[in-house]
C-alpha positions as CSV (number, residue, x, y, z in Angstrom):
1,M,100.3,83.4,113.0
2,V,99.1,81.9,109.8
3,I,97.6,83.2,106.6
4,Q,94.7,81.6,104.7
5,N,93.4,82.1,101.2
6,T,89.7,82.6,100.8
7,T,87.3,83.6,98.0
8,S,84.7,84.9,100.4
9,G,84.6,88.2,102.3
10,I,83.1,86.4,105.3
11,P,85.7,85.4,107.9
12,S,85.6,81.9,109.2
13,S,87.4,82.8,112.4
14,G,88.1,85.9,114.5
15,S,91.3,84.4,115.8
16,E,94.3,86.7,116.3
17,E,96.4,83.9,114.9
18,V,94.7,83.8,111.5
19,V,94.7,86.3,108.7
20,Q,92.4,85.5,105.7
21,L,93.6,86.7,102.3
22,L,91.0,87.9,99.8
23,P,91.5,87.9,96.1
24,E,91.4,91.7,95.7
25,V,94.9,93.2,95.1
26,L,95.3,96.8,96.2
27,G,98.8,97.3,94.7
28,K,102.2,95.9,93.9
29,G,105.5,96.9,95.5
30,A,109.2,96.2,95.1
31,Y,109.0,92.9,96.9
32,G,105.4,91.8,96.8
33,K,101.7,92.6,96.7
34,V,99.2,94.2,99.0
35,H,95.9,92.3,99.3
36,V,92.7,92.9,101.1
37,G,92.4,90.5,104.0
38,I,90.4,89.9,107.1
39,Y,91.9,90.0,110.6
40,C,90.0,89.7,113.9
41,G,86.7,90.2,112.0
42,Q,87.7,93.4,110.1
43,R,89.0,94.1,106.6
44,V,92.7,95.0,106.5
45,A,95.5,95.5,104.1
46,V,98.0,92.6,103.9
47,K,101.5,93.2,102.5
48,L,103.0,89.9,101.3
49,V,106.6,89.2,100.4
50,D,106.8,87.6,96.9
51,T,107.1,83.8,97.0
52,A,110.5,84.1,95.3
53,F,111.8,85.4,98.6
54,Q,111.5,83.6,101.8
55,P,113.3,85.6,104.5
56,D,113.3,84.4,108.0
57,L,113.4,87.7,109.8
58,S,112.1,86.6,113.2
59,S,115.5,86.4,114.9
60,S,116.7,89.7,113.7
61,W,113.5,91.4,114.6
62,Q,113.4,90.0,118.1
63,S,117.0,91.1,118.7
64,G,116.3,94.6,117.6
65,T,118.5,94.4,114.6
66,A,115.9,94.4,111.9
67,G,118.0,96.7,109.7
68,T,120.5,93.9,109.2
69,A,119.5,91.5,106.4
70,P,119.6,87.8,107.5
71,N,120.5,84.8,105.4
72,L,117.8,83.8,102.9
73,K,116.5,80.8,101.2
74,A,114.9,81.8,97.9
75,A,113.5,80.2,94.8
76,G,115.4,82.3,92.4
77,G,117.0,85.7,92.3
78,T,120.4,86.8,93.5
79,S,121.6,86.8,97.1
80,A,122.0,90.6,97.0
81,T,118.5,91.1,95.9
82,E,117.2,88.6,98.4
83,A,119.1,90.3,101.2
84,L,117.8,93.7,100.2
85,T,114.2,92.4,100.2
86,A,114.6,91.0,103.7
87,Q,116.2,94.2,104.9
88,T,113.5,96.4,103.3
89,F,110.7,94.3,104.8
90,A,112.2,94.2,108.3
91,Q,112.9,97.9,108.1
92,E,109.3,98.7,107.2
93,L,108.1,96.7,110.2
94,E,110.5,98.4,112.6
95,V,109.5,101.9,111.4
96,M,105.8,101.2,111.4
97,G,106.0,99.5,114.8
98,R,107.3,102.6,116.3
99,C,104.7,105.0,114.8
100,Q,101.4,105.9,116.4
101,H,100.0,109.0,114.9
102,P,96.7,109.9,113.1
103,N,98.5,110.6,109.9
104,I,100.6,107.4,109.8
105,V,99.1,104.1,108.6
106,R,98.8,101.7,111.6
107,I,100.3,98.3,111.7
108,M,98.1,95.7,113.4
109,A,100.1,92.4,113.2
110,A,103.1,90.8,111.4
111,C,104.6,87.4,110.6
112,M,108.3,87.4,109.9
113,K,108.7,83.6,109.3
114,P,108.7,81.8,106.0
115,P,107.1,80.6,103.9
116,R,104.9,83.7,103.7
117,P,106.1,86.7,105.7
118,F,103.5,89.5,105.8
119,L,102.4,92.7,107.5
120,V,98.8,93.4,108.5
121,M,97.9,97.1,108.3
122,E,94.7,99.2,108.6
123,L,92.8,99.3,105.3
124,M,92.4,102.7,103.7
125,G,89.9,103.7,101.0
126,T,92.2,104.9,98.2
127,A,95.5,106.4,97.4
128,L,96.1,109.9,96.2
129,D,97.5,108.8,92.8
130,K,94.3,106.8,92.2
131,L,92.2,109.8,93.3
132,M,94.0,112.0,90.8
133,Y,94.5,109.7,87.8
134,S,92.2,106.6,87.9
135,K,89.6,108.4,85.6
136,G,92.1,110.5,83.7
137,P,93.9,113.6,85.2
138,T,91.6,115.1,87.8
139,L,92.0,118.6,89.3
140,L,91.4,118.4,93.0
141,P,89.5,121.3,94.7
142,M,91.8,123.7,96.4
143,D,90.2,123.1,99.8
144,L,91.0,119.4,99.4
145,V,94.5,120.1,98.2
146,L,95.2,122.2,101.3
147,H,93.6,119.6,103.6
148,I,95.7,116.8,102.2
149,A,98.9,118.9,102.3
150,I,98.3,119.8,106.0
151,E,97.7,116.2,107.0
152,V,100.8,115.0,105.2
153,A,102.9,117.8,106.7
154,R,101.6,116.8,110.2
155,G,102.6,113.2,109.5
156,L,106.1,114.2,108.4
157,A,106.4,116.5,111.5
158,Y,105.8,113.5,113.6
159,L,108.3,111.4,111.8
160,H,111.1,114.0,111.6
161,P,113.9,114.2,112.5
162,T,114.3,110.6,113.7
163,I,112.6,108.9,110.7
164,I,113.2,109.8,107.1
165,H,110.6,108.5,104.7
166,R,112.6,108.8,101.5
167,D,109.7,107.9,99.1
168,L,107.0,110.4,99.6
169,K,104.7,110.4,96.6
170,P,100.9,110.2,95.8
171,G,101.0,106.4,95.8
172,N,102.1,106.4,99.4
173,V,99.5,108.9,100.6
174,L,96.3,107.0,101.5
175,I,92.9,108.6,102.0
176,N,89.6,107.6,103.5
177,D,86.4,109.4,102.4
178,P,88.2,111.9,100.1
179,W,85.0,113.8,99.2
180,G,83.7,114.0,102.7
181,E,83.9,116.9,105.1
182,R,87.1,115.6,106.9
183,P,89.0,113.1,104.8
184,V,91.4,111.0,106.7
185,V,94.9,111.2,105.3
186,K,97.8,108.9,106.2
187,I,101.4,108.3,105.0
188,S,102.3,104.7,104.1
189,D,105.1,102.5,102.7
190,F,108.1,102.8,105.0
191,G,110.3,100.3,103.2
192,L,112.9,102.9,102.2
193,S,112.8,104.7,105.5
194,R,115.8,105.4,107.8
195,L,115.8,105.4,111.6
196,N,117.6,106.8,114.7
197,S,119.5,109.8,113.3
198,T,118.8,113.2,111.7
199,I,121.3,112.1,109.1
200,A,120.9,108.8,107.3
201,F,124.1,107.1,106.1
202,T,123.1,104.9,103.2
203,Q,124.7,103.0,100.3
204,S,121.9,104.0,98.0
205,P,121.2,107.7,98.5
206,E,119.2,107.8,95.2
207,A,116.6,105.4,96.5
208,G,113.1,106.6,95.9
209,T,111.0,107.7,92.9
210,P,113.1,110.1,90.6
211,A,110.5,112.8,90.1
212,Y,110.2,113.3,93.8
213,V,113.8,112.8,94.9
214,A,115.8,115.8,96.3
215,P,118.9,116.9,94.3
216,E,121.3,115.8,96.9
217,C,120.0,112.2,96.6
218,F,121.4,112.0,93.0
219,D,124.9,112.8,94.2
220,V,126.7,109.4,94.3
221,D,129.4,110.8,96.5
222,N,126.9,111.9,99.1
223,N,126.1,109.1,101.5
224,S,124.4,111.2,104.2
225,I,120.8,112.3,103.6
226,S,118.8,114.4,106.1
227,Y,115.1,114.5,106.7
228,K,115.0,117.7,104.7
229,A,115.0,115.4,101.6
230,D,111.4,114.6,102.5
231,M,110.6,118.3,102.4
232,Y,111.7,118.5,98.7
233,S,109.4,115.6,98.0
234,F,106.6,117.3,99.9
235,G,106.9,120.3,97.6
236,V,106.7,118.1,94.5
237,L,103.6,116.3,96.0
238,L,101.9,119.7,96.6
239,W,102.8,120.9,93.1
240,E,101.3,117.8,91.6
241,M,98.0,118.3,93.5
242,L,97.9,121.9,92.4
243,A,98.8,121.2,88.7
244,G,96.7,118.1,88.2
245,T,99.5,116.4,86.3
246,R,102.6,114.2,87.0
247,P,105.8,116.0,87.7
248,W,108.4,115.9,84.9
249,E,105.9,114.1,82.7
250,G,107.5,112.5,79.6
251,L,111.0,112.4,81.1
252,G,112.8,109.2,82.1
253,P,114.9,108.8,85.4
254,V,118.2,110.0,83.8
255,P,116.8,113.2,82.2
256,I,115.0,114.0,85.5
257,A,118.2,113.6,87.5
258,F,120.0,115.8,85.0
259,Q,117.4,118.5,85.2
260,I,117.1,118.5,89.0
261,A,120.7,117.8,90.2
262,F,122.9,119.2,87.4
263,K,120.9,122.0,85.8
264,G,119.1,123.1,89.0
265,S,115.8,123.1,87.2
266,R,112.5,123.1,89.2
267,L,108.9,122.5,88.2
268,P,107.1,125.6,86.8
269,T,104.7,127.6,89.0
270,P,102.1,127.7,87.5
271,P,102.5,124.6,85.3
272,L,102.6,124.7,81.5
273,N,99.6,122.5,81.2
274,K,96.1,124.1,80.9
275,L,94.4,121.9,83.5
276,G,95.9,123.4,86.6
277,S,97.4,126.7,85.4
278,S,94.6,129.0,86.8
279,P,96.3,131.8,88.8
280,T,93.7,131.2,91.6
281,R,95.5,127.9,92.3
282,W,98.9,129.6,92.5
283,P,98.9,132.5,95.1
284,P,102.3,134.0,95.7
285,R,102.6,132.6,99.2
286,L,102.0,129.1,98.0
287,C,104.5,129.5,95.2
288,E,107.1,130.9,97.7
289,M,106.5,127.8,99.9
290,L,107.2,125.5,97.0
291,Q,110.4,127.3,96.1
292,E,111.5,127.0,99.7
293,C,110.9,123.3,99.7
294,W,113.0,123.0,96.6
295,D,116.0,124.9,97.8
296,Q,119.2,123.4,96.6
297,A,120.6,123.6,100.2
298,P,118.7,121.1,102.4
299,D,119.3,123.2,105.6
300,R,117.3,126.1,104.1
301,R,114.2,124.0,103.4
302,P,111.4,124.6,105.9
303,A,110.5,122.0,108.5
304,A,107.2,120.1,108.2
305,A,105.7,121.5,111.4
306,E,106.3,125.0,110.1
307,L,104.7,124.2,106.7
308,A,101.7,122.7,108.5
309,K,101.1,125.9,110.4
310,R,101.5,128.1,107.3
311,L,99.1,125.9,105.3
312,V,96.5,126.0,108.1
313,L,96.6,129.8,107.9
314,M,96.0,129.7,104.1
315,Q,93.2,127.3,104.7
316,Q,91.6,129.7,107.2
317,V,91.9,132.6,104.8
318,R,89.9,130.5,102.4
319,C,87.1,129.9,104.9
320,V,84.9,131.9,102.4
321,C,85.7,131.5,98.7
322,S,85.3,135.1,97.5
323,G,86.1,138.6,98.8
324,S,82.5,139.6,98.3
325,D,81.3,136.9,100.6
326,Y,83.7,138.3,103.3
327,V,82.2,141.8,102.9
328,L,78.6,140.5,103.1
329,A,79.4,138.4,106.1
330,A,81.2,141.3,107.9
331,A,78.2,143.6,107.2
332,H,75.8,141.1,108.6
333,A,78.0,140.8,111.7
334,L,78.1,144.6,112.0
335,V,74.3,144.6,112.0
336,L,74.4,142.1,114.9
337,H,76.9,144.4,116.7
338,N,79.5,141.6,116.9
339,A,82.8,143.5,116.8
340,A,85.0,140.4,117.2
341,V,83.5,138.7,114.2
342,V,83.7,141.9,112.2
343,T,87.4,142.1,113.0
344,M,88.0,138.5,112.0
345,Y,86.3,139.0,108.6
346,I,88.3,142.2,108.0
347,L,91.6,140.4,108.7
348,C,90.7,137.5,106.5
349,F,89.7,139.7,103.7
350,S,92.9,141.7,103.9
351,R,94.9,138.5,103.8
352,L,92.9,137.3,100.8
353,V,93.7,140.5,98.9
354,L,97.3,140.3,99.8
355,E,97.5,136.8,98.3
């Protein structure tokens, strides 16, 4: 498989052996860029390894040992950095190659040979961080917050316990048609993920983005991280959507680690900023869920499948926005002698009041 540069959005070939690279850059990662490309006649996302690194990963991938970094030939950088780049790239391919789920970004093709190793993935419309911050801090509607949270939880439930993502954050949550009736939400970027065990033994437990990292990941003596670390990150992600602001804003990595791991501090619910502090965005059940996700003891954090079910229930309770609408709808159903519908509205209204 080869990759070609082009300045046009019109593919010259629909061959499965050719990926056309367009100038548009979607983002930058630890070891390269993600471009828009064309593969088999459709627009795709192409993740390229930086030209400073030229890992030949084909042999390790074919032998099923993609987690082992091969020898590299690079135009600069240290051998340790090069090896980590190769390992991360191969690891992402191995994880994504195993995943087939509506809430996980799909891999379509890959080339593991130099000079330009790359992954071809389905192209999504935007990322959650761009949705929230590209035009200044944006407060997402509660219905959209719950929908995104449910879809992310379902993706995590599919991954766990055999795959730990380890870098769940808004930049790694991709969305199609965010303002439509049913936005498509998918988890991406599996470069830091771990496979094959409910416990991940790692030489870099602190890997990830500090504001979203679980407290046990900051412990340099702890080399075993479970999938429950992702549930802490999920809680931070949900808090950020509710608050409309970045977690631990204004603090650097070291102060964040000190607050989370040593002081046991957690993000305030509701937040201190005015944007997302309305009590209507912070019902008691949702605040309790966040605190459970942030439990100091990983084993006490809820599983993703459980959270997905609880969030769906909250979403159903919000099927009509105000209590008065419930009453009017129930009265209308009563006129129509529909006892089942009346019962449903009464139950929903009682749940809304209890929130």
